[in-house]
N, C-alpha and C positions, 0 to 999 in steps of 0.2 A: 123311222126313217127311211126304213128297207123298202115299206109300203109308197113311200111318197119318191123312191128312186125307182122302183118300179114304174109308176104311173108315169114318170118323168119320162125312163126311154121308152115304155111303149107309145106316147104321144110322139116323139120323136120319130120311133118306126114307121107311124100311120103317116104322119108329115112326107116321109120318105118313100116309101113304098106300097100308099096305100091299101094296106090291112093290119090287118091284129100279127104280131110276132107268135108262130105257132111251140117255139121250144125256147127256153132260158139256159146259159151254162154260165157257170162262175167257177174262177180260179183264184185260188188267193194270192198272195207275195208271199214274201218269205224277209226271216232275217236271222244272220246266223248271229248265235249267239259267244260261239268261239269257233275259231277253223277257218282262219284268211287261205285260201290258197291250198288247201289241204285236198280239196275234193280230187281236183285232176291229179295230184300226186298219189291217189288212191286209198287216199287215211283217214281219218275221222272227221267228222262235223258236228257240233250241236245246234239244230234246226229248230226254227219254230216259224209252221205257216200262221200266218197273220190276219187278222180280221178287216185289210185292206185289201180289195179284190179283185178282179175284171170279171165283167159281164159281157154275153154277146147274146142278144136277143135275135133270133132269126126262125125265118120259114124258107121251106123247100120254094123256088123257085119254076121247076119243070124242064131246066137247061141247063146248061154246061159252065154259065157263068156266077162270079162269085161278085155280086155287088155287096161293099162294106160302106159303112160311114162311120166315121170316130168320131162321137159327140164331144171329147176331153180336145180334139184338136179341130173340130169342124171339117174335117178331112173325108175324100172318097178316094174311092178307089175301086175297080172291076178287070177283073181278070179270066182268063178262061182257064176250066181245069184239064184240058187238051193244050194249053201251050202255058205251062207254067215257067215264067223267067222273074229273073230278081229286075226292080225297080228303081229308078234313083230319084221320081218324083216323089212317092209317100212310102219311103225307109219304111214305117211302120207296119205297112202292107208285107212287107219282106216276112215276118212272120208269121202272117196266115199262107202266104204263098209256101212257103217252107215248110209248112204242116203239111201241105196239101201234096207237094211233090213228094217229100219222103212216102206218107201213106199211100200214092198210086203206085210208087216204085217198089212198094210190098204188094202190091194186088190187090189194093183193097178198092170197095166200089166209095165212087165220091159222087156225090149229087148236088148242082149249085143251088145256091140261096141266096137271099139279102140279109145282112146282118147290122144290126148298130151295138158297136162296142162303147162300153162304157169302163172307166176305171175309176177305184180311189186307191189306188197303187198309183205313188206320183214316179212320174218319168225321170229316169238317169238318175235315180237316188242312191242305189242297192239294195233293193228290194224286190226285185226281178220282176218287174213288170212287164219285160220279155216271156219273161217262161209262162206267166199269168196268162197273156195274151195268145201263146203257145197251145198253151194245155185247154184253156178253152175251146179254141177252135177243134182242137182234136174231138174235144167231146162234143161239138156240133157236126159235124164229120161224119161221126161214131152213131151219132140218131137218127142223123139222115141217110144213112149209109145202111143202117140195120143190121153190121157188126159189132160183136164186142170184143174188147180187149183188157186185159190185166191192166192195172193201174202202174205196176212195174214197168211193162212194154210201153207204155202210151209215154212212159217218164222217158223212155230211151228214145222212141221217135222224135219226142220233139226235142229232145240233146242234138238229135242228129241234123234236125230239121235248122239248128242254129247252127251247128259245128259246120257242114256243109254248104248250108244255102245260105245262111245269112254271115257265115265268115268267123263267126266268133269261136274259138276253140274251148268252150267251157267247160266243165267237169259237169255232172250230174245230180251236184246240190239243186241247182234251184227247179231243175224241173220235176225233182224226184219229192221235195218239198212241197209244191204246188200240185202235185198228184196225188202225195198219201200223206198229207198231214192230218193232224189229229187234234181234237177238239182237247184242252185243259190241260195238255202238255207240250213239252218240248220233244226233240227227236234226236236221241244220240243213231247217227249214221255213220258206216261203217261203209264207202264207197267204193272198196272191192267187192266185197259179196252183196254188196246194198241190204244188208239186216241193219235191221234198226233195235233201239230199246226205247222204250215211253221214259220221260224224266219228266214229275215232276216236279216243278218249283215251288220251294216253300212257302208256306204261308207268310205274306206279312212282306215278300219281293217280288217288285214289279219290273219287266220291260219296259223301258219307255223308249221310243225312236227318235233323236236329234237328227234331224233332215237339215244338215249345213246350206241347204238351197244352189252348194257350186256343184254343177251338173257333171256327169262325166260319160265319156263313151266308151266300151273296152272293146270296138273297134278298130281302134287304133293300135300304136305298136307296143308300146308301154305293159298294157296285158301279156299278149306276144311273146313279148320278151321274159317276162318272170316266166312263162313255162319253159321257153326253150331254154334256158338256166337250169332250172328244176331237172329238164329231160337229160341235158349236158352232166349235169352232175351225176344222177343217178348211174348213166352212162358210164363214165369214170369209172363210179364206185362197184361197177358190175351189177347193179343191182334194177330188178322189173320195174320198179319205182323209188320215192324218196321214201314209201310207207317203211320200208323194209329197212331203212337207216336206224339209226343211232347216236344218242352225244358220242359215245366209245368212238362208233366208225367214223362221223367226222374229225374229230381229234385226231385218232389215229390217224389218217389220211388227206389228210387238210391241204399238207405242201403237193399233193396231186392235183389239187384245184385251184382251177385262175380264181383269182382273190374276189372276184366280185361272186361265180357261184359257190364258193365256199362260202359268203355271207347270207343267197339264198337258202343254202341248204341247211344250214345251222337255224337259220328260223323256221322255216317247215319242221325238221324234226322235233324241234320246240315248240310249236305250236301242237304238233300234233299229238305230243304229249297233253299239252294244255285242255285239249279239249275231254275227254274223262275225268279230269280233275275237275274241271268247271261244274261239271254233269255231277258228280259227288256231293260240291261246297253246296250248289244250288238245293240240291234234294236236302242237306242238312241244316243248310240254313244258317253257312257257314260266312259270316259276313265276310270278315277278315281274306279268306281264301279268297272270295270272289273278285275283294278288291285290288289285290295280289293280282292275282292270273289275267286281271285285262289290264292292269297297267303293265304287267310283262310281255302281253299280248301287241300293247299298242308301242311299246319303246321298241320289241324288236320290227315291227312295220314301219316303225320310221327310218329305225339305222340299220338293218341287214334288210330287209327287203323293198324300203324305199318305196311305200306307196303310201305316204303320207303327201297334207296338203298343208299350205298354212290356214286354209279355213275349218281342215281337221284337227290344226296344233290350237286354235283360238275356240274349237267344240270343246275340246279336252279340257283348257281350261273351264270354260263355263258348266262344265260339269262338276269337274272338281271343287269346284266352290260354291254349289247350287246345297241347299239345304237337304235331309235325307239321299243324297247322292252315296251309294256304295262303291260303283265303279263304271269306268265304260271305257270303250273300247270298237276301232274300226266296225264299220259292217259292209258287207260285199265285199266288192274287191281294191277298195279303199279308192286313191288321186280324189277322191271328192266324196261325192253324195253323204250319205250317211253314217250318223254312230248309235249304238245301242249302249243306253245305261240301264245298270240293274240301282232302282229305287225302293225306299223303307215307302209301303203303299199308303200310307196316314201322311205322305209328303209329299205327294204327288204333283198336287196342286201347288205349291208353295215351290218346287222343283223346278217346274214347268215356267214359273214365272220369273221366278230367278237365272232361269237361262236364257230365255227371251230379253230381258234386260240386258244381260250382259253379252247377248249375243244378237245382236239386231237382224229381224229377217229369217229369223229362224222358226222351222215348223218344229214343235213338241207335241208327241202324243204319247200315253201310255198302248200297249196291241196287248190283243187276247190271243190265246192259241186257237186256232181255226181248224175245222175239217178239212179235207183235199179236194180238191177240183170235180164236179157231182152237177147233175142238172138240178134245175132246181123248180 
């Protein structure tokens, strides 16, 4: 499959730019197994870089222009490295433009290139298609510019591109997962220290992505409002971040918090505690604990953080009714997109068929833990 994909992208490159690509970069999407909105609260997330990824086939063009073709969208864009501005005409290219702008601000050499982008990460599905594109673009600029950079710094700069240039105030989760993912294991990420612990999921349990096909955009107001509520709650409590709060803190001082802010804080504090608990349950193969933690996370996301949607509720019901289901919860920021289910490995095919029968139009597939971004 990969060789066929490579031939397809190389053919497109030759058609568009009249030569063969000189380098190939790839960066994976990710699914958060537990930890909704905990990253920008400097808490914990259990994340899995997945086997769906974004490729950029590229070739230096000897100039100062970046010329792009997005194969999945049949989209084209050209911009100058000497004048990097946001564009409304090709919004997907803002992720590449943003990375270029941040790298230029860091004083790093940037060379113009021609590039074909091809991705197997579905758009607006909560699987970090934007971070995968950012990290792949950073790799191309690094390779052509001849400079080096540690993956941790690359993740931070790609996050900055999305925060400052694209305008989405995301936490570090997506870019860190894409840059530093590891094969065969999930990562328990501390979003304050950026330290990680490898988590190996017990034999017989498979993560399965269940895409509602209900797209959502994070550049709207809902995501920003949730973050602002969390920051307001931390400020009222006198904390640097909600990561430092405990259930006792919220209970003792709940009257000081506006009702909506209190609910947001309650969810984040509980969700943050569920992350290490799920990591331990998955390592131990404790199916009952996995199911309970997923149910608690989904209910909190629905009632306290209010990031669920009718398609997500329908998908939750489809997951619960399918054979082999251990548990399922929201993936990404919510408001639509994908959910993640934990499924008995020997029942994945039956699970997929049952979910797709009950939720017509769903896209259901198991995912493997993938390595972080790199050159092919």
